[in-house]
MARDREN-26046 format. One record per residue (C-alpha): residue number from 1; residue in three letters; x, y, z. Coordinates in steps of 0.25 Angstrom, whole numbers, plus 2048, in hexadecimal, padded with zeros to 3 digits. Example, Ala and Ser with C-alpha at 12.3 -4.5 7.8 and 13.67 -1.06 7.14 Angstrom:
   pos   code   east   north    up
     1    ALA    831     7EE   81F
     2    SER    837     7FC   81D
//
This chain:
   pos   code   east   north    up
     1    UNK    7A2     869   7F3
     2    UNK    7B0     867   7EE
     3    UNK    7BA     86E   7F6
     4    UNK    7C5     86C   7EC
     5    UNK    7C4     86A   7DD
     6    UNK    7C3     85D   7D6
     7    UNK    7D0     85F   7D1
     8    UNK    7D6     85C   7DF
     9    UNK    7D4     84E   7DE
    10    UNK    7E1     84F   7D7
    11    UNK    7E7     855   7E3
    12    UNK    7E0     84B   7EC
    13    UNK    7E7     840   7E2
    14    UNK    7F5     847   7E5
    15    UNK    7F3     846   7F4
    16    UNK    7EF     837   7F4
    17    UNK    7FA     833   7EB
    18    UNK    804     83B   7F4
    19    UNK    800     834   801
    20    UNK    807     826   7FE
    21    UNK    813     82E   7F8
    22    UNK    813     837   805
    23    UNK    817     82A   80C
    24    UNK    825     82E   808
    25    UNK    825     839   811
    26    UNK    81F     832   81C
    27    UNK    812     82D   821
    28    UNK    80E     83B   826
    29    UNK    80F     841   818
    30    UNK    807     835   812
    31    UNK    7FD     837   81D
    32    UNK    7FB     845   819
    33    UNK    7F9     844   80A
    34    UNK    7EF     839   80E
    35    UNK    7E7     842   817
    36    UNK    7E8     84D   80C
    37    UNK    7E3     844   803
    38    UNK    7D7     840   80B
    39    UNK    7D4     84F   80E
    40    UNK    7D5     853   7FF
    41    UNK    7CB     849   7FB
    42    UNK    7C1     84E   806
    43    UNK    7C3     85C   801
    44    UNK    7C2     859   7F2
    45    UNK    7B3     856   7F3
    46    UNK    7AA     855   7FF
    47    UNK    7A3     84A   7F8
    48    UNK    7AF     841   7FA
    49    UNK    7AB     83E   808
    50    UNK    7A1     835   802
    51    UNK    7AC     82C   7FD
    52    UNK    7AE     828   80C
    53    UNK    7A1     820   80D
    54    UNK    79E     81D   7FF
    55    UNK    7A7     812   7FE
    56    UNK    7AA     806   7F4
    57    UNK    7AA     7F9   7F9
    58    UNK    7BA     7F8   7FC
    59    UNK    7B9     806   803
    60    UNK    7AE     801   80C
    61    UNK    7B7     7F6   810
    62    UNK    7C2     7FE   813
    63    UNK    7BA     808   81A
    64    UNK    7B5     7FE   823
    65    UNK    7C3     7FA   827
    66    UNK    7C6     808   82C
    67    UNK    7BA     809   833
    68    UNK    7BC     7FC   83A
    69    UNK    7CA     7FF   83E
    70    UNK    7C6     80C   843
    71    UNK    7BA     807   84C
    72    UNK    7C2     7FB   851
    73    UNK    7CD     804   856
    74    UNK    7C3     809   860
    75    UNK    7C3     7FC   867
    76    UNK    7D1     7F8   868
    77    UNK    7DC     7FA   872
    78    UNK    7E4     806   870
    79    UNK    7D8     80B   869
    80    UNK    7DC     81A   867
    81    UNK    7E9     815   860
    82    UNK    7E0     80C   857
    83    UNK    7D6     817   854
    84    UNK    7E0     821   851
    85    UNK    7E7     817   847
    86    UNK    7DA     813   841
    87    UNK    7D5     821   83F
    88    UNK    7E1     826   839
    89    UNK    7E1     81A   82F
    90    UNK    7D3     81E   82A
    91    UNK    7DA     828   823
    92    UNK    7DE     81E   818
    93    UNK    7CF     81B   815
    94    UNK    7CC     82A   811
    95    UNK    7D9     82A   809
    96    UNK    7D4     81D   802
    97    UNK    7C7     824   7FF
    98    UNK    7CD     831   7FA
    99    UNK    7D7     829   7F1
   100    UNK    7CC     81F   7EB
   101    UNK    7C2     82A   7E8
   102    UNK    7CE     833   7E2
   103    UNK    7D1     827   7D8
   104    UNK    7C3     822   7D6
   105    UNK    7BE     830   7D2
   106    UNK    7CB     836   7CC
   107    UNK    7D5     82E   7C4
   108    UNK    7DF     839   7C4
   109    UNK    7E6     833   7D1
   110    UNK    7EE     82A   7C7
   111    UNK    7F1     837   7BE
   112    UNK    7F6     83E   7CA
   113    UNK    7FE     832   7D0
   114    UNK    805     830   7C3
   115    UNK    809     83F   7C2
   116    UNK    80D     843   7D0
   117    UNK    80F     836   7D8
   118    UNK    815     82B   7CF
   119    UNK    821     834   7CC
   120    UNK    822     834   7DC
   121    UNK    821     825   7DC
   122    UNK    82B     823   7D1
   123    UNK    836     82C   7D9
   124    UNK    833     822   7E6
   125    UNK    836     817   7DD
   126    UNK    843     81D   7D7
   127    UNK    847     822   7E5
   128    UNK    846     814   7EA
   129    UNK    84E     80E   7DE
   130    UNK    858     81A   7E0
   131    UNK    85A     817   7EE
   132    UNK    85C     809   7ED
   133    UNK    868     80B   7E3
   134    UNK    86F     817   7E9
   135    UNK    86B     814   7F8
   136    UNK    865     822   7F9
   137    UNK    858     827   7F3
   138    UNK    855     834   7EA
   139    UNK    854     83E   7F7
   140    UNK    860     837   7FD
   141    UNK    85A     82E   807
   142    UNK    864     822   809
   143    UNK    862     814   809
   144    UNK    869     80D   814
   145    UNK    863     7FF   812
   146    UNK    860     7F5   808
   147    UNK    852     7FA   807
   148    UNK    84D     807   800
   149    UNK    843     811   805
   150    UNK    845     81D   7FB
   151    UNK    83D     829   7FF
   152    UNK    837     822   80C
   153    UNK    845     822   814
   154    UNK    843     819   820
   155    UNK    835     815   81D
   156    UNK    837     808   815
   157    UNK    82A     809   80C
   158    UNK    830     80C   7FF
   159    UNK    82C     7FE   7F9
   160    UNK    81E     7FE   7FF
   161    UNK    81B     80D   7FA
   162    UNK    820     808   7EC
   163    UNK    817     7FC   7ED
   164    UNK    80A     803   7F1
   165    UNK    80C     80F   7E8
   166    UNK    810     808   7DB
   167    UNK    802     803   7D7
   168    UNK    7FD     812   7D6
   169    UNK    80A     816   7CF
   170    UNK    806     80B   7C5
   171    UNK    7F7     80F   7C4
   172    UNK    7FB     81D   7C1
   173    UNK    803     818   7B5
   174    UNK    7F8     80F   7B1
   175    UNK    7ED     81A   7B1
   176    UNK    7F6     824   7A9
   177    UNK    7EF     826   79C
   178    UNK    7FA     82E   794
   179    UNK    803     822   792
   180    UNK    802     815   78A
   181    UNK    800     808   792
   182    UNK    80E     803   78D
   183    UNK    814     80F   793
   184    UNK    80C     80E   7A0
   185    UNK    811     7FF   7A0
   186    UNK    81F     804   7A1
   187    UNK    81D     80E   7AB
   188    UNK    816     803   7B3
   189    UNK    821     7F9   7B2
   190    UNK    82C     804   7B6
   191    UNK    824     808   7C3
   192    UNK    821     7F9   7C7
   193    UNK    831     7F5   7C4
   194    UNK    835     802   7CC
   195    UNK    82C     7FF   7D8
   196    UNK    82F     7F0   7D9
   197    UNK    83E     7F4   7DA
   198    UNK    83C     7FF   7E4
   199    UNK    834     7F6   7ED
   200    UNK    83F     7EC   7EC
   201    UNK    84A     7F5   7F0
   202    UNK    841     7FB   7FB
   203    UNK    844     7EC   802
   204    UNK    834     7EB   805
   205    UNK    834     7DC   805
   206    UNK    825     7DA   806
   207    UNK    821     7E6   7FD
   208    UNK    82B     7E0   7F3
   209    UNK    826     7D2   7F2
   210    UNK    817     7D7   7F1
   211    UNK    81B     7E2   7E7
   212    UNK    821     7D7   7DE
   213    UNK    813     7CF   7DF
   214    UNK    80C     7DD   7DC
   215    UNK    815     7E2   7D0
   216    UNK    816     7D4   7CA
   217    UNK    807     7D4   7CA
   218    UNK    805     7E2   7C3
   219    UNK    810     7E0   7B9
   220    UNK    808     7D4   7B5
   221    UNK    7FB     7DB   7B4
   222    UNK    801     7E8   7AE
   223    UNK    80A     7E0   7A4
   224    UNK    802     7D4   7A2
   225    UNK    803     7D6   792
   226    UNK    812     7DA   793
   227    UNK    81A     7CF   798
   228    UNK    827     7D6   795
   229    UNK    824     7E1   7A0
   230    UNK    821     7D5   7AA
   231    UNK    82E     7CF   7A7
   232    UNK    835     7DC   7A8
   233    UNK    830     7DE   7B6
   234    UNK    833     7D1   7BA
   235    UNK    842     7D2   7B4
   236    UNK    843     7DF   7BC
   237    UNK    83D     7DA   7C9
   238    UNK    847     7CE   7C8
   239    UNK    853     7D6   7C4
   240    UNK    851     7E1   7CF
   241    UNK    851     7D5   7DA
   242    UNK    85D     7CF   7D4
   243    UNK    865     7DB   7D3
   244    UNK    862     7E0   7E0
   245    UNK    85E     7D5   7E9
   246    UNK    858     7DB   7F6
   247    UNK    85C     7D6   803
   248    UNK    851     7DD   80A
   249    UNK    846     7D7   801
   250    UNK    84B     7C8   800
   251    UNK    854     7C6   80C
   252    UNK    84E     7CD   818
   253    UNK    843     7C3   81C
   254    UNK    84B     7C2   828
   255    UNK    851     7CC   831
   256    UNK    85A     7CE   83E
   257    UNK    853     7D3   84A
   258    UNK    85A     7DE   851
   259    UNK    85A     7D8   85F
   260    UNK    864     7D5   869
   261    UNK    865     7C7   863
   262    UNK    863     7C9   855
   263    UNK    85B     7BD   84D
   264    UNK    857     7BC   83F
   265    UNK    848     7BD   83D
   266    UNK    83E     7BB   831
   267    UNK    835     7C6   82C
   268    UNK    82A     7BB   82B
   269    UNK    82C     7B9   83A
   270    UNK    82A     7C8   83C
   271    UNK    81C     7C9   834
   272    UNK    818     7BC   83A
   273    UNK    819     7C1   848
   274    UNK    812     7CF   845
   275    UNK    807     7C7   83D
   276    UNK    805     7BF   84A
   277    UNK    805     7CA   853
   278    UNK    7FA     7D1   84B
   279    UNK    7F1     7C4   84A
   280    UNK    7F3     7C2   859
   281    UNK    7ED     7D0   85A
   282    UNK    7E2     7CC   851
   283    UNK    7DF     7C0   85A
   284    UNK    7DE     7C9   866
   285    UNK    7D3     7D2   860
   286    UNK    7CE     7CA   854
   287    UNK    7C2     7D3   851
   288    UNK    7C7     7E1   850
   289    UNK    7D6     7E0   852
   290    UNK    7E0     7E8   85B
   291    UNK    7DD     7F5   854
   292    UNK    7E4     7FD   849
   293    UNK    7F3     7FE   849
   294    UNK    7F4     7F6   857
   295    UNK    7FD     7EC   852
   296    UNK    809     7F5   857
   297    UNK    803     7F6   864
   298    UNK    7FD     7E8   867
   299    UNK    809     7E0   861
   300    UNK    811     7E3   86F
   301    UNK    806     7DC   877
   302    UNK    80B     7CF   87C
   303    UNK    7FE     7C8   878
   304    UNK    802     7CB   86A
   305    UNK    810     7C8   86B
   306    UNK    816     7C1   85F
   307    UNK    826     7BE   860
   308    UNK    82F     7C9   85E
   309    UNK    82A     7CF   851
   310    UNK    81B     7CF   853
   311    UNK    81A     7DE   856
   312    UNK    81C     7EB   84D
   313    UNK    813     7F7   849
   314    UNK    80A     7ED   840
   315    UNK    809     7DF   83C
   316    UNK    80F     7E2   82E
   317    UNK    804     7DB   827
   318    UNK    7F5     7E2   824
   319    UNK    7EE     7D5   826
   320    UNK    7F3     7D3   834
   321    UNK    7F2     7E2   838
   322    UNK    7E4     7E2   835
   323    UNK    7E1     7D5   83B
   324    UNK    7E8     7D9   848
   325    UNK    7E5     7E8   849
   326    UNK    7D6     7E7   843
   327    UNK    7D1     7D9   846
   328    UNK    7C9     7D0   83E
   329    UNK    7BE     7DA   83A
   330    UNK    7CA     7E4   835
   331    UNK    7D1     7D8   82D
   332    UNK    7C5     7D4   826
   333    UNK    7C2     7E1   821
   334    UNK    7D0     7E3   81D
   335    UNK    7D1     7D5   816
   336    UNK    7C4     7D9   80F
   337    UNK    7CA     7E5   808
   338    UNK    7D5     7DC   804
   339    UNK    7CC     7D1   7FE
   340    UNK    7C4     7DD   7F7
   341    UNK    7D1     7E1   7F0
   342    UNK    7D4     7D3   7EC
   343    UNK    7C6     7D1   7E6
   344    UNK    7C8     7DE   7DE
   345    UNK    7D6     7D9   7D8
   346    UNK    7D0     7CC   7D4
   347    UNK    7C5     7D3   7CC
   348    UNK    7CD     7DE   7C7
   349    UNK    7D8     7D4   7C2
   350    UNK    7CD     7CB   7BB
   351    UNK    7C8     7D7   7B4
   352    UNK    7D6     7DB   7B0
   353    UNK    7D8     7CD   7AA
   354    UNK    7CC     7CF   7A1
   355    UNK    7D2     7DD   79C
   356    UNK    7E1     7DE   79F
   357    UNK    7E1     7EC   798
   358    UNK    7D8     7F2   7A2
   359    UNK    7E2     7FA   7AA
   360    UNK    7D8     7FF   7B5
   361    UNK    7D7     7F1   7B9
   362    UNK    7E6     7EF   7B8
   363    UNK    7E7     7FC   7C2
   364    UNK    7DE     7F7   7CC
   365    UNK    7E7     7EA   7CD
   366    UNK    7F3     7F1   7CD
   367    UNK    7EF     7F9   7DA
   368    UNK    7E6     7EE   7E0
   369    UNK    7F1     7E4   7DF
   370    UNK    7FB     7ED   7E7
   371    UNK    7F0     7EE   7F2
   372    UNK    7ED     7DF   7F3
   373    UNK    7FC     7DC   7F3
   374    UNK    7FF     7E6   7FE
   375    UNK    7F5     7DE   806
   376    UNK    7FB     7D0   804
   377    UNK    7F9     7C8   811
   378    UNK    804     7C4   81A
   379    UNK    80F     7CD   813
   380    UNK    815     7D9   81D
   381    UNK    80E     7E6   81B
   382    UNK    80E     7F4   822
   383    UNK    805     7F9   82B
   384    UNK    7F7     7F9   826
   385    UNK    7F3     805   82F
   386    UNK    7FF     80E   82C
   387    UNK    7FF     81B   824
   388    UNK    808     815   819
   389    UNK    801     808   818
   390    UNK    7F4     80F   817
   391    UNK    7F8     819   80C
   392    UNK    7FD     80D   803
   393    UNK    7F0     805   806
   394    UNK    7E6     80E   804
   395    UNK    7EC     816   7F9
   396    UNK    7EC     809   7F0
   397    UNK    7DF     805   7F5
   398    UNK    7D8     812   7F1
   399    UNK    7DF     812   7E4
   400    UNK    7D9     804   7E1
   401    UNK    7CB     806   7E6
   402    UNK    7CB     815   7DE
   403    UNK    7CF     80E   7D1
   404    UNK    7C5     802   7D3
   405    UNK    7B9     80C   7D6
   406    UNK    7BD     815   7CB
   407    UNK    7BD     808   7C1
   408    UNK    7B0     804   7C5
   409    UNK    7A9     812   7C5
//
C-alpha cells in the first residue's frame, strides 16, 4: 500500500539533502530534517520496511555495530546514559538505509541536489571567502579572529562542512547530462579550487591537510589526461598559501595555557594525553568498553588520569573513542567496516585503470576516497557519536553504498 505517490521520492530527496545543510541553523534543525527523512521514507511505501532487514554486506556489518553498542549499553556503568545515547544514535542507521535506497532506486537524487542544494553550497563557499576578505559575512556576522566561520557563527566547522559535502557537489555535476564533459571539467575545477581555499581560510588545520591529500588525489583522477588543469590547481594552491599565509594553519602547533602560570604546550601533547586516557579506559574494560559517550564522564576518574590534558568531551580520534567506549569487539566491527571500504577502493581503482572513461567508477572513487581519508588513523577527529559527525559520516556512506549497488544491479 502506497500512502504517498511515487513522485514523493523527490520530496524525500529534498529532505535528505537539506539535512546536512540544516547544520547551519544548528544540530536541532539538522536532526529535524533527518527524522523527517526517515518518516517520509517509511510513508512512501509500506514495503520500504523490508529494506531494514534485507541488507547488503556492508549494511549488515553496520547493523551489527549499531546492535552491539545498544546491547552492551545495558551492561556498563551509567547504563541509562549510555542506553539513551546508543538509542538516539540508531537514527543514523535508519537515515543511512533511507538515503541508500533513495539513490539505489532513484538517481534523481543528484538532479535534485544540483538544482536545489548546489546553489546553497556555492553560497556557503562565497560567503566564507567574502568574510575572509571583508571581515564580516553576507548577513553581517563579524569575524573577530584569524579564522572564518561564515554562516556557522561561533561554530568553527565551516572547513569540515565543505570537506564533507564537496564530493556530493562534484558528483551532482559529474552525473549532469545536459553539458559536455569539457564544461563539466571546468565546473569541477572551480568548485574544487573554491573549496580548498575556504577550508584554508577556515583555519581548521587537520581538515586542511587531509583535504590537500583528497583534492590532489581526485584532481589526478579527474584530470589525468589534462595536465594543464593539474598544474593550474597546484599553482592556485601554492599562490593562495604564499599570498595569505595562515598563522592558524602553520604556526599553531603550540599554544599558551590560561593557567595562573602560563606555559607553552604542544597540541601533540594534548592529543597524546587524550588518546592515552581512552587507551586506559580500554584496558579497564577490554571486551565491551565503558559505554557510548562515556569518555566525558570517565576521564575525570583518577585511575584514567593522564596529565592535565587527558580529559575532554571525547578523545578526538574515532579509533581511540571506539576502543575505549566500545571495547575490542566494537573496535573490530568498526575496523572491519574500514577494511571493507579500503578493499572496495582497490577493486574500483583497478577497474578504473582499465577504463579511465568510466565516469561511474570515477564517481565511486570521488566519494569513497573522501570517506576513507575522513577515517585516517591517529589524526584528530570530531566526536563519532555527535549529531554533526553522524550526519556527515552516514550521508556519505549511504551515497557510496547506494551508488555501488545501483551500479551492480
